[in-house]
C-alpha positions in Angstrom: 8.9 -2.8 2.7 10.2 -6.3 3.5 9.2 -9.8 4.6 5.4 -10.3 4.3 5.0 -6.7 3.1 7.4 -7.2 0.2 6.3 -5.5 -3.0 4.3 -2.8 -1.1 5.7 0.7 -0.9 5.1 3.2 1.9 4.8 6.9 1.6 5.3 8.7 4.9 4.1 12.2 5.9 4.1 13.9 9.2 1.6 16.6 10.0 -1.2 17.6 12.4 0.5 15.9 15.3 0.4 12.5 13.6 2.3 10.2 11.2 0.4 9.4 8.0 1.2 6.4 5.9 0.0 5.6 2.3 0.6 2.1 1.1 1.1 1.6 -2.7 1.9 -0.9 -5.4 3.9 0.0 -8.5 2.1 -1.3 -11.7 4.3 -1.3 -14.9 2.9 -1.0 -18.4 -0.7 -1.3 -17.3 -2.7 -0.5 -20.5 -6.0 -0.3 -18.6 -4.5 2.3 -16.2 -3.0 4.4 -19.0 0.6 3.1 -18.5 2.8 2.7 -15.5 1.0 3.7 -12.3 1.2 4.0 -8.6 -1.8 2.3 -7.0 -2.8 3.3 -3.5 -4.2 0.3 -1.6 -4.6 1.6 1.9 -3.5 4.2 4.4 -3.4 5.0 8.1 -2.6 7.7 10.6 -0.9 7.0 14.0 0.6 9.0 16.8 4.3 9.8 16.5 6.8 7.2 17.7 4.2 4.4 17.9 4.0 1.3 15.8 1.2 0.4 13.5 -0.7 -2.7 14.7 -0.1 -6.0 13.0 -3.8 -5.9 12.1 -3.2 -2.8 10.1 -0.4 -4.5 8.1 -2.5 -7.6 7.6 -5.3 -5.4 6.1 -2.8 -3.7 3.8 -1.5 -7.0 2.6 -5.0 -8.3 2.0 -6.0 -5.3 -0.1 -2.7 -5.5 -2.1 -3.3 -9.3 -2.7 -6.9 -8.6 -3.8 -5.6 -6.0 -6.3 -2.9 -8.3 -7.6 -5.3 -11.2 -8.0 -7.7 -9.1 -10.0 -4.7 -8.0 -12.3 -3.9 -11.7 -12.9 -7.5 -12.5 -13.8 -7.7 -9.5 -16.2 -4.5 -10.5 -18.1 
């Protein structure tokens, strides 16, 4: 993703008449996670050909920032 969502990765799946999104962070060499990991921070489903709301993206960013802050404190 880009701009304010930089550093967050999006997995997209279509099914059941909706588009599903899973938002993840890539964590390298995380000893407490057993090594390099994909960390899911949020997800959403929406009707096809519609945009997710800015509120949804804000929530994803907030969860990602909370995770990253905890990682910084633990190191």
